[in-house]
Wavefront OBJ file of the C-alpha trace (Angstrom):
o trace
v 56.197 -46.722 -60.275
v 52.816 -47.840 -60.483
v 50.636 -47.625 -63.623
v 50.413 -44.178 -64.503
v 46.863 -42.429 -64.524
v 48.285 -39.749 -66.795
v 50.319 -40.755 -69.816
v 51.378 -38.263 -72.680
v 53.768 -39.643 -75.501
v 55.163 -37.349 -78.074
v 53.039 -34.517 -77.533
v 53.377 -30.957 -79.294
v 51.201 -28.371 -79.757
v 52.129 -25.479 -82.554
v 50.009 -22.407 -83.465
v 50.486 -20.554 -87.019
v 53.859 -22.266 -86.971
v 55.047 -21.543 -83.424
v 56.021 -24.467 -81.549
v 54.483 -24.137 -77.992
v 55.369 -27.747 -77.404
v 57.515 -30.209 -78.640
v 57.627 -33.980 -78.449
v 57.099 -34.134 -74.741
v 56.769 -37.584 -73.038
v 55.237 -37.454 -69.353
v 53.787 -39.828 -66.899
v 52.017 -39.235 -63.421
v 51.408 -41.975 -61.335
v 48.708 -42.609 -58.592
v 50.092 -41.074 -55.325
v 52.664 -38.741 -56.338
v 52.852 -34.859 -56.837
v 54.808 -34.136 -60.205
v 56.026 -30.248 -60.460
v 56.075 -28.612 -63.963
v 58.876 -25.628 -63.803
v 60.066 -23.186 -66.480
v 60.438 -19.307 -67.432
v 57.647 -17.516 -68.712
v 56.845 -18.812 -72.451
v 58.351 -22.351 -71.581
v 54.867 -23.896 -72.488
v 53.653 -24.629 -69.027
v 50.385 -23.653 -69.222
v 49.752 -25.121 -72.730
v 50.896 -28.267 -71.164
v 48.208 -28.138 -68.483
v 45.478 -27.548 -71.326
v 46.692 -30.291 -73.527
v 46.508 -32.814 -70.605
v 43.061 -31.631 -69.399
v 41.693 -32.011 -72.847
v 41.150 -28.270 -73.563
v 43.564 -28.240 -76.191
v 44.194 -31.089 -78.861
v 47.870 -31.969 -79.373
v 49.187 -31.189 -82.847
v 51.389 -34.336 -82.447
v 51.346 -37.242 -79.815
v 48.515 -38.702 -77.546
v 47.314 -38.001 -73.902
v 45.761 -40.940 -72.011
v 44.311 -40.266 -68.825
v 42.906 -43.374 -66.678
v 43.120 -45.673 -69.579
v 40.912 -43.131 -71.871
v 42.508 -41.329 -74.911
v 41.652 -37.519 -74.208
v 41.164 -36.919 -77.859
v 38.348 -39.432 -78.094
v 36.709 -38.426 -74.548
v 33.693 -36.094 -74.315
v 33.766 -33.192 -72.019
v 31.620 -34.983 -69.628
v 33.786 -37.967 -69.605
v 36.941 -35.797 -68.881
v 35.225 -34.058 -66.149
v 34.691 -37.236 -64.094
v 38.424 -38.057 -64.331
v 40.280 -34.796 -63.887
v 39.769 -31.627 -62.379
v 41.604 -28.342 -63.216
v 42.481 -25.621 -60.967
v 44.048 -22.326 -61.653
v 42.304 -21.075 -64.975
v 41.234 -17.638 -64.755
v 37.871 -17.492 -63.092
v 35.681 -14.625 -63.925
v 34.972 -12.588 -60.661
v 31.532 -10.891 -61.266
v 29.451 -14.152 -61.523
v 25.877 -14.089 -60.045
v 26.650 -17.032 -57.805
v 27.123 -17.811 -54.115
v 30.064 -19.520 -52.916
v 28.115 -22.595 -52.302
v 26.859 -22.342 -55.950
v 30.306 -22.317 -57.098
v 31.242 -25.352 -55.013
v 28.144 -27.244 -56.303
v 29.422 -26.875 -60.008
v 32.060 -29.360 -59.072
v 29.180 -31.976 -58.887
v 27.736 -31.188 -62.217
v 29.621 -34.003 -63.949
v 28.352 -36.655 -61.513
v 24.889 -36.270 -63.084
v 26.041 -38.830 -65.705
v 26.571 -41.599 -63.124
v 23.703 -43.821 -61.917
v 24.942 -44.227 -58.581
v 24.905 -40.345 -57.652
v 22.173 -39.031 -55.904
v 21.317 -35.609 -54.450
v 22.350 -36.655 -50.947
v 25.720 -37.633 -51.989
v 26.135 -34.136 -53.866
v 25.052 -32.275 -50.714
v 27.644 -34.272 -48.652
v 30.435 -34.090 -50.846
v 29.831 -30.199 -51.149
v 29.539 -29.709 -47.449
v 32.478 -31.759 -46.850
v 34.678 -30.061 -49.090
v 33.817 -26.444 -47.891
v 34.477 -27.842 -44.429
v 37.816 -28.968 -45.539
v 38.639 -25.540 -47.044
v 37.152 -23.919 -44.156
v 34.889 -21.720 -46.542
v 31.607 -23.014 -45.105
v 31.338 -19.365 -43.664
v 31.101 -17.962 -47.386
v 28.300 -20.399 -48.757
v 25.772 -17.387 -48.823
v 28.294 -14.922 -49.932
v 28.332 -13.575 -53.679
v 31.554 -14.947 -55.013
v 32.307 -11.269 -56.340
v 32.482 -10.137 -52.889
v 35.085 -12.395 -51.593
v 38.896 -11.627 -51.384
v 41.102 -13.239 -53.901
v 42.361 -15.753 -51.127
v 38.894 -16.657 -50.216
v 37.919 -17.046 -53.958
v 40.916 -19.332 -54.190
v 39.791 -21.409 -51.210
v 36.046 -21.456 -52.689
v 37.879 -22.982 -56.207
v 39.701 -25.337 -54.203
v 36.486 -26.765 -52.632
v 34.951 -26.985 -56.009
v 38.067 -29.048 -57.268
v 37.712 -31.209 -53.959
v 33.906 -31.577 -54.779
v 34.400 -32.763 -58.197
v 36.044 -35.747 -56.583
v 38.195 -36.558 -59.663
v 41.528 -39.095 -59.443
v 43.610 -36.763 -61.555
v 44.404 -33.230 -60.297
v 45.832 -30.419 -62.759
v 47.077 -27.235 -61.345
v 48.133 -24.280 -63.044
v 50.409 -21.992 -60.785
v 47.761 -22.656 -57.716
v 49.590 -19.905 -55.416
v 49.595 -17.182 -58.061
v 48.677 -13.643 -56.402
v 47.990 -15.316 -52.803
v 49.465 -14.588 -49.745
v 51.673 -17.240 -47.898
v 49.076 -18.415 -45.661
v 46.657 -19.083 -48.618
v 49.467 -20.393 -50.700
v 50.599 -22.926 -48.024
v 46.963 -24.294 -47.448
v 46.421 -24.862 -51.130
v 49.464 -26.772 -51.491
v 49.274 -28.538 -48.271
v 45.778 -29.790 -49.956
v 47.633 -30.850 -53.068
v 50.222 -32.661 -51.134
v 47.072 -34.293 -49.320
v 45.518 -35.328 -52.500
v 48.691 -36.924 -53.682
v 49.114 -38.793 -50.570
v 45.467 -40.214 -50.396
v 46.131 -41.692 -54.009
v 45.390 -39.090 -56.517
v 47.846 -38.190 -59.323
v 48.774 -34.408 -59.156
v 50.372 -32.194 -61.493
v 51.177 -28.687 -60.708
v 52.793 -25.642 -62.580
v 55.007 -23.740 -60.112
v 56.036 -20.367 -60.338
v 58.150 -20.730 -57.086
v 60.970 -22.909 -57.130
v 61.117 -23.455 -53.694
v 57.544 -24.372 -53.282
v 58.201 -26.978 -55.792
v 61.259 -28.042 -54.060
v 59.186 -28.347 -50.666
v 56.092 -30.350 -52.174
v 57.149 -32.225 -55.513
v 58.048 -35.787 -55.699
v 59.183 -35.432 -59.269
v 59.725 -32.221 -61.442
v 59.750 -31.421 -65.212
v 61.937 -28.394 -66.294
v 60.401 -26.808 -69.634
v 62.522 -24.617 -71.810
v 61.136 -23.146 -74.874
v 58.406 -26.009 -75.428
v 60.693 -28.842 -74.551
v 61.531 -30.925 -71.661
v 65.122 -30.023 -70.533
v 65.330 -32.309 -67.621
v 63.097 -34.372 -65.095
v 63.658 -36.389 -61.978
v 63.655 -35.971 -58.298
v 64.055 -32.138 -57.019
v 67.786 -32.792 -56.203
v 68.263 -34.049 -59.648
v 66.567 -31.183 -61.347
v 67.445 -28.351 -59.250
v 70.886 -27.839 -60.304
v 72.295 -24.141 -60.029
v 73.976 -24.502 -63.477
v 70.571 -25.622 -65.155
v 68.454 -23.383 -63.800
v 70.947 -20.359 -64.470
v 70.880 -21.444 -68.051
v 67.269 -21.945 -68.414
v 66.027 -18.854 -66.313
v 68.818 -16.371 -67.752
v 69.556 -15.491 -64.011
v 72.569 -16.704 -61.669
v 70.942 -18.898 -59.258
v 72.550 -21.114 -56.587
v 70.961 -24.371 -54.857
v 71.890 -25.265 -51.399
v 70.683 -27.683 -48.876
v 67.721 -26.241 -46.973
v 68.558 -25.289 -43.318
v 65.827 -27.241 -41.602
v 63.811 -29.092 -44.567
v 64.806 -32.203 -46.481
v 64.959 -30.347 -49.870
v 67.116 -27.994 -51.979
v 66.683 -24.376 -51.524
v 67.130 -22.169 -54.493
v 68.802 -18.662 -53.937
v 69.509 -15.754 -56.470
v 72.949 -15.010 -56.973
v 75.975 -17.217 -58.174
l 1 2 3 4 5 6 7 8 9 10 11 12 13 14 15 16 17 18 19 20 21 22 23 24 25 26 27 28 29 30 31 32 33 34 35 36 37 38 39 40 41 42 43 44 45 46 47 48 49 50 51 52 53 54 55 56 57 58 59 60 61 62 63 64 65 66 67 68 69 70 71 72 73 74 75 76 77 78 79 80 81 82 83 84 85 86 87 88 89 90 91 92 93 94 95 96 97 98 99 100 101 102 103 104 105 106 107 108 109 110 111 112 113 114 115 116 117 118 119 120 121 122 123 124 125 126 127 128 129 130 131 132 133 134 135 136 137 138 139 140 141 142 143 144 145 146 147 148 149 150 151 152 153 154 155 156 157 158 159 160 161 162 163 164 165 166 167 168 169 170 171 172 173 174 175 176 177 178 179 180 181 182 183 184 185 186 187 188 189 190 191 192 193 194 195 196 197 198 199 200 201 202 203 204 205 206 207 208 209 210 211 212 213 214 215 216 217 218 219 220 221 222 223 224 225 226 227 228 229 230 231 232 233 234 235 236 237 238 239 240 241 242 243 244 245 246 247 248 249 250 251 252 253 254 255 256 257 258 259
């Protein structure tokens, strides 16, 4: 593995005595997509927020692109990492293009950035996500799938080398979900470091290079999909009888409900 763009050592997060994360070590290298799995309440979203710098860990250290997150300004972090999947207000008075343009806001700190670069990046991101036709539409009038693609375009326009995604396909149909995960895979293949929370185990099996399985705030197991996706382990962690077989036509495991 190359030098990691994301390195978290011994990170923990507690609130009022409740341990939401406990002593987790994580690395994400350039060019890989790491999936985070676990049942509800396992700490997946908390992990994303700690890695992003939106929450400061109670213990441990997070370093992204060589910068310690706890010592970084919001502007510095916005140039290094983008976050996709946080709840976004729907009734905002902005057009689709205005939402995408927000992704370029951090670049105002860069002396080499220009308005022309901003325009090109925004247009390219909207072309890539097939959202150009929504440029002048009010964000609130778009469907959930269309809003998801606008937010994906904003993330692309931000042009960060670290991508953090929190259940990016939640509430999306198969087509929109596949589009977003394919884009995440493409970003990793282009040399970004991508870490994504997955609700669907089979989506994770198809797209992730490595997996982290969280259980009650701790890291239960990490490794390649075939190492992590064990029927016995998953059944214990999720409290549901699960069976893992070879996918009939893809080179990945397939998780089935039932013993």
